Structures are given as C-alpha cells and as structure tokens.
C-alpha positions as CSV (number, residue, x, y, z in Angstrom):
1,M,-2.9,-27.3,85.2
2,N,0.5,-24.9,84.4
3,E,-0.7,-21.4,83.9
4,D,-3.2,-19.6,84.5
5,K,-6.0,-19.7,81.7
6,T,-9.4,-17.7,80.9
7,L,-12.8,-19.5,80.0
8,S,-15.1,-18.1,78.8
9,V,-18.6,-19.4,79.3
10,H,-21.2,-18.7,77.5
11,V,-24.6,-19.7,79.5
12,E,-27.3,-20.1,76.2
13,R,-30.7,-21.3,78.0
14,G,-32.5,-24.4,80.3
15,E,-34.4,-26.4,79.5
16,K,-37.8,-28.9,81.6
17,L,-36.6,-26.9,84.8
18,C,-38.3,-27.1,88.3
19,G,-41.5,-25.3,89.6
20,K,-40.6,-24.4,92.9
21,N,-43.7,-21.7,93.8
22,N,-47.2,-21.9,93.4
23,R,-48.3,-19.4,91.7
24,G,-52.2,-19.4,90.5
25,G,-52.0,-23.1,90.8
26,S,-48.8,-23.5,88.2
27,M,-45.6,-24.4,90.2
28,T,-42.7,-21.7,88.4
29,S,-39.5,-21.1,89.1
30,S,-37.8,-17.3,88.5
31,P,-34.1,-19.4,87.8
32,Y,-30.6,-17.8,87.3
33,C,-27.3,-19.7,86.6
34,T,-24.0,-18.8,89.4
35,L,-20.4,-20.0,88.4
36,T,-18.1,-20.6,90.7
37,V,-14.3,-22.1,90.0
38,L,-13.9,-25.5,92.0
39,G,-10.6,-26.0,93.4
40,K,-7.6,-28.4,93.8
41,D,-9.8,-29.6,96.5
42,G,-13.0,-29.7,94.6
43,T,-14.8,-26.8,96.8
44,P,-15.1,-23.3,95.2
45,S,-12.6,-21.3,95.2
46,G,-12.7,-17.3,94.0
47,K,-15.6,-14.8,92.8
48,E,-18.9,-16.5,92.3
49,R,-20.5,-15.1,89.1
50,K,-24.0,-14.9,88.1
51,T,-26.1,-14.4,84.9
52,T,-30.1,-12.1,84.8
53,V,-32.8,-13.8,86.3
54,I,-35.7,-14.9,84.0
55,K,-38.7,-14.2,86.2
56,D,-40.9,-17.3,85.7
57,N,-39.7,-19.5,83.3
58,L,-38.8,-23.0,83.3
59,E,-37.6,-22.5,79.3
60,P,-35.2,-19.5,80.6
61,V,-32.8,-17.6,77.7
62,W,-30.5,-16.2,79.3
63,D,-27.5,-16.0,76.4
64,E,-24.7,-14.4,78.2
65,T,-21.3,-15.0,78.0
66,I,-19.5,-14.9,81.8
67,K,-15.2,-15.1,81.7
68,I,-13.5,-15.7,84.8
69,E,-10.3,-16.1,85.3
70,V,-8.9,-20.4,85.9
71,G,-5.9,-20.8,88.1
72,K,-2.8,-23.1,88.3
73,E,-4.8,-25.3,90.9
74,S,-7.9,-25.2,89.9
75,C,-9.6,-28.3,88.3
76,G,-12.9,-27.9,87.6
77,L,-16.1,-25.5,87.3
78,Q,-19.3,-25.3,88.2
79,V,-23.1,-24.0,87.0
80,E,-25.8,-24.3,89.8
81,V,-29.2,-23.0,88.6
82,W,-30.5,-21.2,91.3
83,D,-34.7,-19.7,92.3
84,R,-34.6,-16.5,93.2
85,H,-36.9,-15.2,95.7
86,R,-37.3,-11.9,96.9
87,V,-38.0,-12.1,100.6
88,R,-37.1,-16.4,101.3
89,S,-34.4,-18.0,100.2
90,D,-33.3,-19.1,97.1
91,K,-34.4,-22.3,96.1
92,F,-31.3,-24.8,94.5
93,M,-32.1,-26.2,91.0
94,G,-29.4,-27.7,89.9
95,R,-25.6,-27.9,89.0
96,V,-23.7,-29.1,86.6
97,I,-20.0,-29.8,87.3
98,L,-17.7,-29.6,84.4
99,K,-13.8,-32.1,85.3
100,F,-10.9,-30.1,83.5
101,S,-9.7,-33.8,83.3
102,D,-12.5,-35.3,81.8
103,S,-13.2,-33.0,79.1
104,K,-11.8,-31.5,76.1
105,L,-11.0,-28.3,78.5
106,M,-7.4,-29.7,77.8
107,S,-7.4,-28.1,74.7
108,S,-7.1,-23.6,73.4
109,E,-8.3,-26.0,70.1
110,E,-11.4,-26.9,71.2
111,I,-15.3,-25.7,72.4
112,I,-17.6,-27.0,74.8
113,D,-21.0,-26.8,73.2
114,D,-23.8,-29.3,74.7
115,W,-26.8,-29.8,77.0
116,F,-26.1,-31.1,80.3
117,K,-28.3,-33.0,82.2
118,L,-29.2,-30.9,86.2
119,D,-27.9,-33.1,89.5
120,K,-28.3,-33.2,92.8
121,R,-26.3,-31.8,95.8
122,G,-28.0,-34.3,98.4
123,K,-31.0,-37.3,98.3
124,K,-33.4,-35.8,99.4
125,E,-33.4,-32.2,96.7
126,T,-35.8,-32.3,93.7
127,V,-34.1,-31.1,90.5
128,S,-35.0,-32.1,86.8
129,G,-34.2,-30.1,83.0
130,R,-30.7,-29.7,81.5
131,I,-28.8,-26.5,80.7
132,K,-27.1,-25.6,77.5
133,L,-23.5,-24.6,77.7
134,R,-20.5,-23.1,75.0
135,V,-17.4,-23.0,76.5
136,Q,-13.7,-22.4,75.3
137,Y,-11.1,-22.9,77.7
138,G,-7.5,-21.0,77.1
139,T,-4.8,-18.3,77.5
140,L,-5.7,-15.0,76.6
141,K,-3.4,-12.2,76.7
142,V,-3.1,-8.2,75.8
143,A,-2.4,-7.7,72.2
144,E,-1.5,-4.7,69.7
145,K,-4.2,-4.1,66.8
146,T,-4.2,-5.9,64.4
147,E,-5.9,-5.6,61.1
148,P,-9.2,-8.2,61.9
149,E,-10.0,-6.2,64.4
150,D,-9.5,-2.5,62.6
151,V,-11.2,-4.0,59.7
152,Q,-14.1,-4.9,61.9
153,K,-14.6,-1.7,63.3
154,T,-14.0,0.1,60.4
155,E,-16.7,-1.1,58.8
156,K,-18.8,-0.8,61.3
157,R,-18.7,2.6,61.4
158,D,-19.4,2.9,57.8
159,T,-22.3,1.6,58.6
160,E,-22.9,3.4,61.4
161,K,-22.1,6.8,59.4
162,K,-24.7,5.8,57.0
163,E,-27.2,5.8,59.9
164,D,-26.9,8.4,61.6
165,K,-23.6,10.2,61.8
166,K,-23.8,12.0,65.2
167,S,-24.2,8.1,66.1
168,S,-22.0,6.9,64.8
169,R,-19.4,9.0,66.3
170,K,-20.3,9.0,69.9
171,K,-20.3,5.0,69.7
172,D,-16.2,5.3,67.4
173,K,-15.6,7.0,71.2
174,E,-17.4,4.6,73.6
175,G,-15.8,1.4,71.1
176,D,-12.2,2.8,72.2
177,K,-12.7,3.4,75.5
178,K,-14.0,-0.3,75.7
179,A,-11.1,-1.8,73.6
180,S,-8.3,-0.2,75.2
181,K,-9.6,-2.7,78.2
182,H,-10.0,-5.2,76.5
183,K,-8.0,-6.0,74.3
184,E,-8.1,-9.8,73.6
185,S,-6.5,-12.2,72.0
186,P,-6.3,-16.9,71.9
187,A,-3.0,-18.1,72.4
188,G,-0.9,-18.4,69.6
189,W,-2.3,-15.6,68.2
190,N,-0.1,-13.6,65.4
191,S,-0.3,-11.8,61.7
192,Q,1.3,-15.2,59.8
193,D,-1.3,-17.7,61.4
194,A,-4.7,-15.0,61.3
195,G,-6.1,-18.0,59.2
196,L,-7.1,-20.3,62.1
197,A,-6.0,-18.3,65.1
198,G,-8.4,-14.9,63.5
199,S,-11.2,-17.9,63.6
200,R,-10.8,-18.2,66.7
201,W,-11.0,-14.3,68.0
202,V,-13.9,-14.3,66.2
203,R,-15.6,-16.5,68.4
204,I,-14.3,-15.1,70.9
205,K,-15.6,-12.0,70.3
206,E,-19.3,-13.5,68.8
207,L,-19.6,-14.3,73.0
208,K,-18.9,-11.0,74.5
209,P,-21.5,-9.2,76.4
210,T,-21.4,-5.5,75.1
211,E,-22.5,-7.1,71.4
212,P,-26.5,-5.9,70.7
213,Y,-28.8,-6.9,72.9
214,P,-30.0,-10.5,71.4
215,F,-34.4,-9.9,71.2
216,P,-36.0,-12.7,71.6
217,R,-37.5,-11.6,68.7
218,E,-35.7,-11.4,65.6
219,G,-36.7,-10.0,61.8
220,P,-36.8,-6.1,60.8
221,H,-38.7,-3.2,63.1
222,N,-41.5,-3.0,60.3
223,V,-43.8,-6.4,60.3
224,T,-45.1,-7.6,56.8
225,L,-46.2,-11.0,55.4
226,S,-45.4,-12.7,52.4
227,P,-46.8,-15.4,50.9
228,L,-45.4,-19.0,51.2
229,P,-43.6,-20.8,48.0
230,R,-46.2,-21.2,45.6
231,H,-49.1,-20.5,47.3
232,N,-51.7,-18.5,46.1
233,I,-52.5,-15.3,48.4
234,T,-52.5,-12.6,48.0
235,V,-50.7,-10.0,50.2
236,N,-51.1,-5.7,49.4
237,K,-49.5,-3.4,53.1
238,N,-51.7,-5.6,56.0
239,L,-54.6,-6.8,53.9
240,V,-54.7,-10.6,52.8
241,S,-56.3,-11.9,50.2
242,S,-57.2,-15.0,48.4
243,S,-59.2,-15.9,44.9
244,N,-58.9,-19.7,44.5
245,Y,-60.1,-22.2,47.2
246,S,-56.7,-23.2,47.8
247,F,-55.4,-23.6,51.0
248,S,-53.3,-20.8,50.8
249,V,-50.7,-19.6,53.3
250,A,-48.9,-16.1,54.4
251,R,-46.2,-15.8,57.0
252,S,-44.5,-12.5,59.0
253,D,-41.1,-11.8,58.0
254,V,-40.3,-11.6,61.7
255,K,-40.1,-14.5,63.6
256,V,-40.3,-14.9,67.6
257,R,-38.3,-17.6,70.0
258,G,-39.5,-16.1,73.7
259,N,-42.0,-13.8,76.1
260,K,-45.4,-13.1,75.0
261,W,-46.3,-11.5,71.5
262,Y,-50.1,-10.3,70.2
263,F,-51.3,-8.9,66.8
264,E,-55.2,-8.8,65.4
265,V,-56.5,-9.8,62.5
266,K,-59.4,-7.6,61.7
267,V,-62.4,-9.7,59.0
268,K,-62.8,-7.9,55.6
269,S,-64.7,-10.9,54.1
270,I,-65.4,-14.6,54.8
271,G,-65.3,-16.2,51.8
272,N,-64.7,-20.3,52.5
273,N,-62.6,-20.0,56.1
274,I,-60.0,-17.8,57.5
275,F,-57.2,-19.2,58.9
276,V,-55.3,-16.6,61.9
277,G,-52.0,-18.3,64.2
278,W,-48.7,-19.4,64.4
279,V,-46.1,-21.9,62.6
280,S,-42.5,-23.2,63.3
281,D,-40.1,-22.6,61.0
282,L,-39.8,-25.7,60.2
283,Y,-44.0,-25.9,59.2
284,T,-45.0,-28.7,56.6
285,Q,-48.5,-28.2,55.6
286,W,-50.8,-30.7,58.1
287,D,-47.6,-31.3,60.6
288,D,-49.9,-32.0,63.4
289,K,-46.1,-30.3,65.2
290,T,-45.5,-27.6,64.0
291,S,-49.1,-25.2,63.1
292,W,-52.1,-24.1,65.7
293,F,-54.7,-22.6,64.0
294,V,-58.1,-21.2,65.0
295,S,-60.7,-20.3,62.3
296,S,-63.6,-18.3,61.1
297,D,-65.9,-21.6,61.2
298,G,-65.5,-22.2,64.8
299,Q,-62.6,-24.6,64.9
300,K,-59.4,-24.7,66.1
301,R,-56.7,-26.7,64.0
302,I,-53.2,-28.2,65.2
303,G,-52.0,-29.1,61.2
304,S,-55.0,-31.9,60.2
305,N,-56.6,-32.1,63.3
306,S,-59.6,-30.4,64.1
307,Q,-61.8,-29.6,67.0
308,P,-64.9,-26.9,68.0
309,Y,-63.5,-23.3,69.3
310,G,-65.9,-20.8,70.1
311,P,-68.9,-18.7,67.8
312,K,-68.2,-18.7,63.4
313,W,-66.8,-14.6,62.9
314,S,-68.7,-12.3,61.1
315,V,-67.3,-9.7,58.5
316,G,-65.9,-6.9,61.0
317,D,-64.9,-8.9,63.7
318,I,-61.6,-8.5,65.3
319,I,-59.4,-11.5,66.2
320,G,-56.3,-11.1,68.9
321,C,-53.6,-14.3,68.9
322,G,-51.8,-13.8,71.9
323,L,-48.3,-16.5,71.7
324,N,-47.1,-17.1,75.5
325,L,-43.8,-19.3,74.8
326,E,-43.1,-18.2,78.9
327,S,-45.6,-21.0,79.7
328,G,-45.9,-22.8,76.0
329,E,-49.9,-21.6,75.8
330,I,-51.7,-19.6,72.7
331,H,-54.7,-17.3,73.3
332,V,-57.5,-16.4,71.0
333,S,-59.7,-13.7,71.8
334,K,-63.2,-12.1,69.7
335,N,-63.7,-8.9,69.8
336,G,-61.4,-8.5,73.4
337,A,-63.4,-11.0,74.6
338,S,-61.9,-14.1,75.3
339,L,-63.0,-17.4,73.3
340,P,-63.9,-20.4,75.1
341,G,-61.2,-21.9,78.3
342,K,-58.2,-20.6,79.6
343,F,-56.3,-21.1,76.1
344,A,-56.5,-21.9,72.7
345,F,-53.7,-24.8,72.9
346,D,-50.9,-25.3,74.8
347,M,-47.6,-27.0,75.0
348,V,-46.1,-24.4,72.4
349,K,-42.0,-25.4,73.1
350,R,-39.6,-25.4,70.5
351,G,-37.5,-29.0,70.0
352,V,-35.8,-30.5,67.6
353,D,-38.6,-31.7,65.5
354,V,-40.3,-28.2,65.8
355,G,-38.7,-25.5,65.5
356,E,-36.9,-23.1,67.5
357,H,-38.6,-20.1,66.0
358,F,-42.7,-19.5,65.4
359,Y,-44.0,-16.7,62.8
360,P,-47.4,-15.4,63.1
361,T,-49.2,-16.6,59.9
362,I,-52.3,-16.1,58.0
363,A,-53.7,-18.5,55.3
364,I,-57.2,-17.9,53.3
365,N,-59.1,-20.9,51.8
366,G,-61.6,-19.3,49.2
367,Y,-62.0,-16.0,49.0
368,G,-61.4,-14.3,52.0
369,S,-59.7,-11.1,52.9
370,C,-58.8,-9.9,56.3
371,E,-56.3,-7.2,57.4
372,V,-53.8,-7.6,59.8
373,N,-52.4,-5.2,62.4
374,F,-48.8,-6.2,64.1
375,G,-48.9,-2.9,66.6
376,E,-48.0,-0.4,63.4
377,T,-51.0,1.3,64.4
378,P,-53.1,0.8,68.0
379,L,-54.6,-2.4,68.8
380,Q,-58.1,-2.5,69.4
381,Y,-57.8,-5.3,71.9
382,P,-54.3,-5.6,73.1
383,M,-53.9,-8.8,75.2
384,M,-52.7,-7.3,78.8
385,G,-49.1,-9.0,79.2
386,F,-48.2,-9.4,75.7
387,Y,-46.3,-7.8,73.3
388,P,-47.2,-6.4,70.4
389,L,-44.7,-7.7,66.7
390,H,-44.2,-4.0,65.5
391,F,-40.8,-2.2,67.3
392,V,-41.1,1.4,66.6
393,L,-37.4,1.7,67.1
394,P,-34.4,1.0,64.5
395,T,-31.5,-0.9,65.0
396,V,-29.4,1.6,66.1
397,Q,-31.9,3.3,69.0
398,Q,-32.4,0.6,70.7
399,E,-28.6,0.1,71.6
400,E,-29.3,3.9,72.9
401,V,-32.1,2.5,75.2
402,R,-29.6,0.1,76.9
403,D,-27.1,2.9,77.7
404,L,-29.4,4.4,79.3
405,F,-31.0,1.3,81.0
406,N,-27.7,1.1,82.2
407,V,-27.4,4.0,83.7
408,F,-30.3,3.1,86.0
409,K,-28.8,0.2,86.8
410,K,-26.4,1.9,87.6
411,A,-27.1,4.4,90.3
412,G,-29.6,1.2,92.4
413,Q,-25.6,-0.8,92.0
414,E,-25.1,-1.0,95.6
415,A,-21.7,-3.0,94.9
416,E,-19.3,-2.6,91.8
417,D,-19.7,-6.4,91.4
418,D,-23.4,-6.8,90.9
419,D,-23.9,-8.2,87.9
420,E,-27.8,-8.8,87.7
421,D,-29.2,-7.5,84.5
422,H,-32.1,-5.6,85.9
423,I,-32.6,-1.9,87.5
424,N,-33.7,-2.4,90.8
425,F,-35.8,-0.5,93.7
426,N,-33.0,2.4,93.9
427,G,-32.4,2.6,90.4
428,T,-36.0,3.3,89.8
429,L,-36.7,6.0,92.5
430,A,-33.0,7.3,90.0
431,L,-35.4,6.7,87.4
432,A,-38.4,9.0,88.8
433,E,-36.7,11.5,90.1
434,Q,-35.1,12.5,86.5
435,L,-38.9,12.4,84.8
436,G,-40.0,14.5,88.0
437,I,-42.5,11.7,89.0
438,D,-43.9,11.3,92.9
439,P,-44.2,7.9,93.3
440,T,-46.4,8.3,96.1
441,T,-48.1,11.3,94.2
442,D,-48.2,10.8,90.3
443,L,-48.8,7.5,88.8
444,G,-46.0,7.7,85.8
445,L,-44.3,5.1,86.6
446,L,-47.3,2.5,87.0
447,L,-48.2,3.8,83.5
448,I,-44.2,2.8,82.7
449,A,-44.4,-0.9,84.3
450,W,-48.1,-1.1,82.7
451,K,-46.6,-0.6,79.2
452,L,-43.7,-1.8,79.4
453,N,-45.4,-5.7,80.8
454,C,-42.9,-5.4,84.1
455,T,-44.3,-8.6,86.8
456,T,-42.0,-7.0,89.6
457,T,-43.2,-4.2,91.7
458,F,-40.3,-0.7,90.4
459,E,-37.9,-2.8,88.9
460,F,-36.5,-3.1,85.1
461,T,-35.2,-6.4,83.3
462,L,-33.3,-5.6,80.4
463,E,-35.9,-7.5,78.3
464,E,-38.5,-5.8,79.1
465,W,-36.9,-2.2,79.3
466,M,-35.6,-3.1,75.6
467,I,-38.7,-4.4,74.1
468,G,-40.9,-2.5,75.8
469,W,-39.9,1.0,74.8
470,S,-38.5,-0.9,71.3
471,T,-42.4,-1.5,70.9
472,Q,-43.3,2.5,72.6
473,G,-40.8,4.3,70.1
474,C,-39.4,6.2,73.4
475,V,-35.0,6.9,72.7
476,T,-34.9,9.4,75.6
477,L,-35.8,11.0,79.2
478,E,-38.0,13.1,77.2
479,D,-39.5,10.6,74.7
480,F,-40.6,9.2,78.3
481,K,-42.2,12.4,79.3
482,E,-44.2,12.6,76.5
483,A,-44.8,9.0,76.8
484,I,-46.3,9.3,80.5
485,Q,-48.5,12.2,79.3
486,K,-50.3,10.8,76.9
487,W,-50.9,7.1,78.7
488,K,-52.3,9.3,81.2
489,K,-54.2,10.9,77.9
490,D,-55.2,7.4,77.1
491,I,-56.8,6.0,80.8
492,Q,-59.4,8.5,80.6
493,D,-61.6,6.5,77.8
494,P,-62.9,3.7,80.3
495,N,-61.9,0.9,78.4
496,N,-57.9,1.8,79.0
497,Y,-58.5,2.6,82.4
498,I,-60.0,-1.0,83.1
499,T,-57.2,-2.7,81.4
500,F,-54.5,-0.5,83.4
501,Y,-56.9,-1.4,87.4
502,T,-56.3,-4.7,86.6
503,F,-52.8,-4.3,85.5
504,C,-52.1,-2.8,88.6
505,G,-54.2,-5.5,90.9
506,D,-51.4,-8.0,89.9
507,Y,-48.4,-5.9,89.2
508,L,-48.6,-5.1,93.3
509,K,-49.7,-8.2,94.7
510,E,-46.5,-9.7,92.5
511,G,-47.4,-13.2,92.6
512,K,-49.1,-12.9,96.2
513,K,-52.9,-14.3,96.3
514,V,-53.8,-11.9,98.1
515,L,-52.6,-8.0,98.4
516,P,-52.6,-6.2,102.0
517,I,-54.5,-3.8,102.9
518,N,-53.0,-0.8,104.0
519,E,-50.9,-2.1,99.7
520,A,-54.2,-2.0,98.4
521,I,-54.9,1.9,100.4
522,Q,-51.9,3.3,99.1
523,A,-52.6,2.4,95.6
524,W,-56.1,3.6,95.4
525,D,-55.4,6.6,96.6
526,L,-53.2,7.1,94.3
527,I,-55.2,5.3,91.2
528,L,-58.6,5.9,92.4
529,K,-58.9,8.3,94.6
530,P,-58.4,11.2,92.1
531,R,-62.0,9.7,89.5
532,G,-63.8,11.1,92.4
533,W,-66.3,8.4,93.5
534,P,-68.5,10.1,95.8
535,L,-68.7,6.9,97.9
536,Y,-64.9,6.9,98.1
537,D,-64.2,8.0,101.8
538,D,-66.8,6.1,103.1
539,W,-65.0,2.6,101.2
540,I,-61.4,3.2,102.5
541,A,-62.9,3.4,106.4
542,F,-64.5,0.0,105.4
543,V,-61.6,-0.9,104.9
544,K,-59.0,-0.2,107.7
545,E,-61.7,-1.8,110.7
546,N,-62.5,-4.7,108.5
547,V,-60.4,-6.1,105.8
548,K,-56.6,-7.6,106.5
549,A,-56.2,-7.8,102.5
550,I,-57.7,-8.1,99.0
551,N,-58.6,-10.7,97.0
552,P,-57.8,-10.5,92.8
553,D,-61.6,-10.3,92.3
554,T,-62.3,-7.9,95.3
555,W,-60.0,-5.6,93.5
556,N,-61.1,-6.3,89.5
557,M,-64.6,-5.8,90.5
558,L,-64.6,-2.4,92.8
559,W,-63.9,-1.0,89.7
560,K,-67.9,-2.1,88.3
561,F,-69.4,-1.7,91.8
562,I,-68.3,1.7,91.3
563,S,-69.1,2.3,87.7
564,E,-73.2,0.9,89.5
565,F,-73.0,2.4,92.7
566,Q,-71.6,6.2,91.7
567,K,-74.2,8.2,94.5
568,D,-75.3,5.7,96.8
569,M,-76.5,1.9,97.5
570,K,-80.2,1.7,97.6
571,A,-79.6,0.1,94.7
572,Y,-77.8,-2.4,95.4
573,N,-78.7,-6.7,95.7
574,E,-77.2,-8.9,97.9
575,A,-79.1,-11.8,95.3
576,D,-76.3,-9.9,92.3
577,C,-74.0,-12.4,93.7
578,W,-70.9,-9.6,93.8
579,P,-67.9,-10.3,96.4
580,Y,-68.9,-10.4,100.2
581,T,-66.9,-7.9,100.4
582,F,-69.6,-5.8,98.9
583,D,-72.2,-7.3,100.6
584,E,-70.6,-6.6,103.7
585,F,-69.7,-3.1,103.2
586,H,-73.4,-2.4,101.7
587,E,-74.3,-3.4,105.8
588,W,-72.1,-1.6,106.8
589,Y,-72.6,1.8,105.2
590,N,-76.5,1.5,105.9
591,E,-75.5,1.3,109.0
592,I,-73.4,4.7,109.0
593,H,-76.4,6.6,106.6
594,P,-79.6,5.2,107.6
C-alpha cells in the first residue's frame, strides 16, 4: 500500500449467531461488532471502532456505517462480533479478517458487498453464523462545492419547506455545518468526469450514518389495507369485508423487517371464515413458507397446511396478532387471553425463498367482515413488549426526536469517542432532570420505559427511542411531560395497572432469574405503596426478615394477592395453590396479629 486512504464499512446485519447467555431457558446474545485495521505484522493497530449493541437478538440488524483511516503499512481489516454483558466480561462470538492483498479492496473502483462466515480465534471457542458487510476503499479528500451536492441540498430544502418552513430553515443551518465538516469525495472526482465519479459519491453518501433513521418498519405512518390484485375483497378505511366465496386477501401498505409488532382485529360478521396473520413479500397463495394465519374456525395455517388451534371466534371477539422477528414467533390472543401454547408459529425468518419483509394481512373466505386496528385508536389488549404498527409522527418530526436522543446520549457519554448508540444511565438521569422527575419518588421513568418497550434498566437504545416516541406521538420535552401525566391516569384502570406492574418486574429483573429483595422493596415502595394497601407495611417487614430474592411468579401474583386480601388474611387458604412465599407470609402474619 503506497498511500493513506479511508475505508467505508457498512455493517448491515448478522445471521444465525451463537447464543452466549441463557435467558428464560433459551440461549441468546446481545451482539455488537468491533472494527480494527491490521498492521504490517497482522496485529490490530489504530483505534478500535464499535457498532451499536443489539439487545437479545441472534439475527441482529445494525445497518451502520463506520469510516476508518487505513495507513500505508496496513494489511487488512478485522471485524469481530462480541456479546455485550453489563456485569461480566463480554464474550467473543466470531470474527472476519479481510486481507487487502486477497480482496478487491486494492481497487478504489470496487465495492465488496457480501456475507462472511464468522471464524474462531482458537480451537475451544464456539462460534456460528455470518455477517453481511459492504465495504468501499479509496482515497478521500476535501472538495469544493460541486453540482451534485448542491442539487441534492436544493431538492432536500425544497421538500422540507413544503412540509414545515420553520423546521427546514433550522435543518438547513445544521446541514451547512455538517457539510463544512464532511466535504469529501472519492479519488479522481472532478467536474469533467461527474458521470462515473458522481455516482460513486452518491454511494458513499448513502452509507453515511447521518441519514434518516433506518426503521425496521417501512411505509406511511398511517397504515392502510389494500386488496391484492384480482382479489375480490372490499376495504373501507379499517373495515374489511367480502361478498363472495373466493379466498380474498387484503395486505397492509406497511412492512417490517425487525423488532416486535402488533395489531388487532374485531370480528363484525363471521360468514364462512376469516383469516388473520402475516405474509412475506414473496407471498403466493398456499405457499408453505410465506404465509401464517389463524382463522375463525379454530385453525392455524402455514400455507395450505392447517391444524386445530384454540376455540372458534364469535361476533365481537377481538383477535390480537403479534410478530416477534427477534425470536421468529407469532403470538395470538383472543379478547386479551393468549391462545394455546407459547406461540402460534415459530421459525418465521427472513430468507432467500421467504423474503426480507412481512406484512399484516387479512383474508376472508365467504361473506365475512372485520375491523382492523393498527394502533391509530387505543388498542384493547396491547401485547407486552410489542409496538403498534401505526406511527403518529411523520418523517420530519421523527428527525427532531432523533436530535433529542443525541442530546441525552451526549449528556451521558464518558468520552467524546463513545460510539454506542444508546442513552446510558447518566444520560437517563439528565433526561429525568429535564422532565422534573425524581426517580426515587416518581414513576415517570418507569412509565416511559413501559411505553417505549425498553429492555435495559434506565437505558434507551436508539431503536427503542425512535419507535417508541413515533408510536406515542411525542416530539418535545413538553410532549413527554404531558404523556407521562396521561399514563399516570391510565394506570388507575386496574387492567392497565396490571400490565404496567408486570412489565416492571421483567424490566427491573433485566434477564436475571430473580430480583434481589432490596431492589424489589425499592420498586414496591414506588409502585405499590402509594395505592394504600393496608397490609403493605406487614408485607415489607416479612420479606425483609425472611426473603432474599423475589421470583417472577411471586412478583406477578402479588397484585392478585392484594386484590383478594385487602384488609386482612382471614379468608386465606393454603390449599388455593398460592406461591410458597405467600403461605409463609400467612403464618408470619397470624403470629404477629393473633
């Protein structure tokens, strides 16, 4: 290598990675990638760069671009995958080494865009899977303003003015500052060869991390259904109906490729059969790999194959359907109660013969009708951990939400070069301060975590932040404050409170099997004590003396226990199969209050 150059590395996603942690009986990992240039002797040299950590996902989508300076003596690039652990050391999951002499990277004209199998460092290590990388190598230099860049900025400015003049003026100023800092163009680019070099410049710009956030959901913020070609089904806003006996399908105009998504269907009339589920973008009728439906006749179907699944539906029933692309499972509920089994379907994965995206879908076979709710009105039985498909915020406001994320990310950074895309604990405290929340006495942070489906205690990933506030319709800190007050009123409803209370147990436990008793008491003081249970002080005194940790069963059943024994425990019966902790509390209570 005879000159210094810059390498643009787009880390797209991973597939079939190795699970390193046991979470609830299944193996999972929280993967991130490190990128390091290899020196002349083949050992890492220079600064290590990192991608975002993707929580509990063996099929992670990073979709991030990192630029690395490559020196004259550099011989290759090393990309390693690690499992992030907050307490113990991070675990190695595999690596890829690209040698410059063996690849197309010797030419600045080429782009490598391929899957790479993860390799071991030693014989005893367990690794699996592969990662998708897109890499361009070439000399980058500061350039004067050029027509392609000017045209792109003008078009963007005109579009933004149509949507919001004030917002566009603010963004133009920010864009000018960024442009003055990042005026780069590939080697050989000039006004005479704008045809070839200009196209290469566009490709580099497409990889920049400053572009709009790549949601795992694509489509308009308002979700609508449309009949498939030659399918005789009627869609009137959210009402779907059919007046013939042919199998007819209506598919949404929104598609997803990651995370967890949920919608509901209310049965208006049964007719012959109604089908609720998901199809992939390669869907063809009766294909066993591209469609997953449950139906009103009490069946579930993968393509043309069906089997019994739960009770038949009636008029007025609300069917909930959630797709978890992190686990590859589809969950179904009827009037808020989960249907038989842990899930309706599993192994719902992206692939060459399946497709890259999935669509919520309704099908009717014979004179039936139903009403679909994607979240534009409050969902009747929201599924914990899943997002509604409806986005309240349009694209321009989503960018403002991301700007706010960056403010609190920076507030919590311990170093200027912290590349992880999350708001850490210190950043969360800064958010609490701006919102006027005292975390020791106010439920505000827990309510935000609940509504944003957060998984790490008092931290926010960029994806949780962007999807969460986009579905909640909040842009500014004042919006956040108003939403928190609304949520405090919402949990006065017992059903909402149970959902919130159950979430808090899982959230605070954060993957552990049990919650230490001191942490459980702190949480109960915040969540339960204000509700005025007369036996609360006795319960706290008992667990302090006799219990070291609270398991999920005890945490979840405590609310039912409180509901049944409001003032005393005279009606308590150990034969009712309460968790053992409650039996011990009953004995302790009778000794204290004979």
